[in-house]
N, C-alpha and C positions, 0 to 999 in steps of 0.2 A: 431742624425737629427730631426724634427718636419714636415709634408705637408700638412697637415689634420687632420682631427679631424674621421678616419676612424668608430670610437664604437656609435659618435654620429650620420653621417649617417647611420649609419646601422639598428643600433633599432629592433624593429617589422617588420618581416618582412611587408610589404602590401598588404589588399587586392589583390587577382589578375588582379583583373579584374575592370574595370566602372563600376558602377551601379546603377546609375544614369545619363545620360544623355540626353541633351536637341540638338534637329535637329532645325535649322532654314534656313525655303524655303525666298526668298528674294522674290519671284514671276517669275523668268524667271529659264532656262534649267538647269542650274546647279544645282539648289534643288538637283535635285535626285541625284549628286553627295555624296555629302552629307550624303544626305538618304540611300544611298549604304556601307559607312563608317560607320554611325550609328549601321546600322544595321548586322554588319561586326563584328561587335563591340558589342555588344550583342549576336552575334551566339559565340562567345570565350567567353565573362561567362558566356552562359548555358553549353560549354562544361567543362566548370571549377564547376560546380556545384551551382553556381548561378544563382538568380533571376532576373536580370536585369529590370531597369523600362523608361520607352523613355516616354520621349512628346518630341514633336510638334511644336513650334512658330512661329509665318508668324506676323506683325507688319505693317502695313499699314500709311506709310507716307499721310501725305494731300499736293496736288499739289499748286505750286504759280498760282495765277488768279485760287482758285477758289469761291473770291469772286464777281468776277462777272461774273463765272458762274450761280451762284445765285441771281446773280441780272438781267440778264438775262433770267433764266429759271425759277423763283422760287422757284427751293427745295432746303428745308430748308441741312443748312448743315450734321444733320442730317439722311440726308436721303444719303445725298451721302457720308458719312462714312460707311454705311448698302451698299448701292449702290457694295461698295467697300471689305470689308469685305468676302461679297456673290463671287464675281470676282475670290476674293483667298482664297479661301475655298477653293473652285471650284480643282481649279490651285495645290493646296496641296493631297485632296484628292488623286488627279489622278497621283501627284506624287510619294504619300508612295505607294502607288496599286504598281504602273511600280517600283518603287525598290524594293518592295519586304516587308517594314517594317513592323514589327507587332507594332502599340503602346499602350505599356500596361501602359501609363500615362493618361498624360495632351494632348486635341489638341483644343492648339486653334488662335483664330486669333482675332488680337487688333490694333483698331489704335493709332499709336503713335509718338514716336522719338525710331528707333530701338537698337541703344546701351541703352538707357534709358531703355528700357524694354526688352528688353534679361540681363541684367544685375541685374534689379526686380524683374524677374521671375526666373530665375538661383536662388537668393536667396532667394524667396519666398519660392519653391519647394527642397531646396536642392539639387542641380544638382552638378555633381563630375566631368560634360567634355562637355563645348559648340561646337558643329560643325555646321558652318555657313561656306556657300562660298563667296568668294570678291566678295565686292559691289564694281562694273563696275561705273565710274566716266566719264570718258567720253572713246571716240579711243584712245588719246593723249597720256590721261593716265593709257588704258588700263591693269598694269599690276603692277601697284600701289598703292599701301595698301590708300584707301580714307581715308576721317577723322572717319566714322562711324566703321570701320575697328581700326585703331589706337585705340579709345577708348575707346571697352573693347580691344583690344588688352592689352590698358595702365592698367584700370580700371574695370571689371569683376576681384570676384573675386574668381572662379575654373577656373582653364585652357581651353583656347580658343585655338578652330584649326580654321583658318582660312584657305580652303583651296584655291586652285591661281594654275594652273597647269603653268611654264615652258615655259621658248618661244625661253631660251635661245641658244645656239650650243651642240649639244648630250640633247636636251629636252629629245626625242625620245628614248624611252632607248628602249632595243632586250627585244623578247619578254621571253630572256629562262637569263635575267638576275633577281638574286635577287633580290627584292624595301631593300633598308634599311632604317632604323629611326637614324638622325645624331640628338643625347646629347650632347649643347655642352652646356662644367662647369665649376668655377670656384673656384680657390684656389688662401689664401698665400703659398707658398712654400718656404720662408723665412721665417713664421712668430715663433713665439717665445712665453713660459706661461707667459710672461707678457705683451703679446697683450688681447687687447680688448678681455673678456672672451666671452658677448652677442654679439660678432659682428663674432667673430670665430664659432659660435653654429650657428647664421641666414645664412651664406655663407653654415653651412653645408647641413642642413634642407630645405637648396632651391636644393641643389644639389642631394640630395636625392628626392626631389619634382619631378625632371625632367630629376629624370635620373627613377624614379619608371610612370608617364607620359611615356618617352620613349617606353620603355617596359611594359605597356601594347597596345598600339599600333602598336607595333610590332608582341607581340602574334595573336592579331586578323590579323594581315594580313600578316601574314608567311612571316616577314622580318630581314631582321638582324642591329641589332643594334651595330651606330658606336658612342663615344663617342669621345668626342673632345673640346682639352685645347691647350690655347696655351699662350707660354709663353714667357715670354726677361729676362736679366741679368743686374736686377733692377742696374737704372744709367751708363750705359757701355757704352756707347758716357762724360757722365761726366768722367769717371772715367779716361780716356785718357790723358782727357782735364788738370784736377787739379793735377794726379798721375804723371809725364812728367818721374820721375826716375823708371815708369812700364815697365817688359819686354816683349816684344807679348807673350813672354811660359807664363808669369802670367798668362795674360789678357786669355789667349787661358785658361788656368786654371778655372779660376775664370767666362767664359761662359761656358763652359763643365759642372760645379760643379752649376751654377743654371741648369742648362739641366737636370742634371742627377735629381733635388729633384722636375724638374714638373714630371720629365716622374715618378721617384717610384711614388710617389703623383694620377698620372693620372693611373697607375697602380692598385692602392689600391680601387680607387674607383672604373674600373669594376672586383676588387672581389671586391666589395658590392654587386654590380650590380649582378652578378653571383649570392649570396648568396637571393639575391630575389630572385631567381625562381624557390630555394630549392624545391617548394613544390604544380608548375604547372606541369598536366597534358599531357604527349602527347611531342609532337615535342617544345623545343627552341631553341628561335632566339640566334641563333651564335655572340657574341658581339667580336667584336677591337675596337683598340683607335688608335687614330690621337693626336698627337703634334705639333702643327703648331707652328713656332718660326711668330714674329710679332705683331705690332697694329691688337688690336679683331675685330676692325669694319673691317676692309680688310681683316683677315685670315678667318672670320669663311665663312660672304660672298663667298669667293672666294672658299672656300672648298664644301659647300653645292652648288655652278654654278655648281661645275663640278660633286656633283656626287647625284643631283639630286634629296633629298630623297622626301621619302612619306611626312615626314615635320621634321623641326628644332625645336627639342624645345629649347626652351631659358627660363630663365626668363628678365622679364621684369622692373621688383621694386627690387631695391636693399636692401632697408630691410625695416619692417614689422613697423606697424601702422604710416607711410606718404605716405596720398594719393593719390596717383595716378602719386609718384613720375621713371621716367625713370633713371638708373644708370650713366650718364651723362647722355653725346651724342653717349656713345660705342651701346645701343640693339635699336634709333633711327635710327643711322648709319644702324645698319645692318638690320634695318627689312627698311628699304628704299632702299639696293642693293642685297638684295635675290631677284632673282629669282625664287618664287614657293613656297607651303604652309610653313606657322610658326605656329609653337603650342606653348603658352603661357603660361609661369609659375608665379603665388607670392610665396614671398614665406609667412612659415602659418603665422600667425596672423594677415596675411596683409588687412586692412580698407578700399574698396572701402569709393570717396568718391559721387556717386553717390548713396541715400539715399530710402528705397522702398515706 
């Protein structure tokens, strides 16, 4: 039985930490959380002997009605843009100081479209992780990802961590509770040598990227890692209807075999994650697994909303080479249902539809 391709997932151990990070400031008080997370990641990287490069970007979007302001006040668009950039720069500099962040890379305040400019700067600066507070759209939808964040989660070529404080039941964790990072992985527990080898390798590579990002966040924040996977017995209901002669015992055996296959695959991935920690100095995060039964979009969101992780690390694009394509509606449904922070990972070779 083959559950997945562990050799393809493990490969060489990744760099211990993110080495080039971009903090995105949106102009609100929540910016300090993004900068503090980046500061923790940079400190953890230095503790492992790395020399991380931290950059900060803030994008000022033009507001509706500016044509009327120019007509009445006589100010040029360039003047309005410069005034807003100077105001935002003062905010960013104050937040950087408050967060205790050392900016070793670039600091820029630009006028433009947030998701477009973040993606372009991330590509130009060879960024490995973007950290950004959630953009609030309205009081009614205060805990729903808006179009700006969804564009970033779908289209940014590097991992994107959108920070959002959970609001649901149990969101206020007890101080003594150890924080966790949740990594949602997927694989075909019934794959055979005849299956599409490229598709198998792509899924393995995406799982590896998910676990690498999750481990880096966990290491920097003293958190545990929980690797989750959702399983179903293929065509269980159809089997009951199409094979009236099947006995309850045979059906239970079939379902249990499916569960065992998924359990073995998940254990293999946990072993890969532990191997990735081989060169880590100091305290290593605990690694546990959770095998969930049901529909992925329901089970993953429910588990994340129960645990309230620092980040739910997940893939939002299934195959490389297809710009900005979501895995059916699964990733979209999870992003809609999760009450908390999400770190979105793309497969190796992903091409963003946003060009420089």
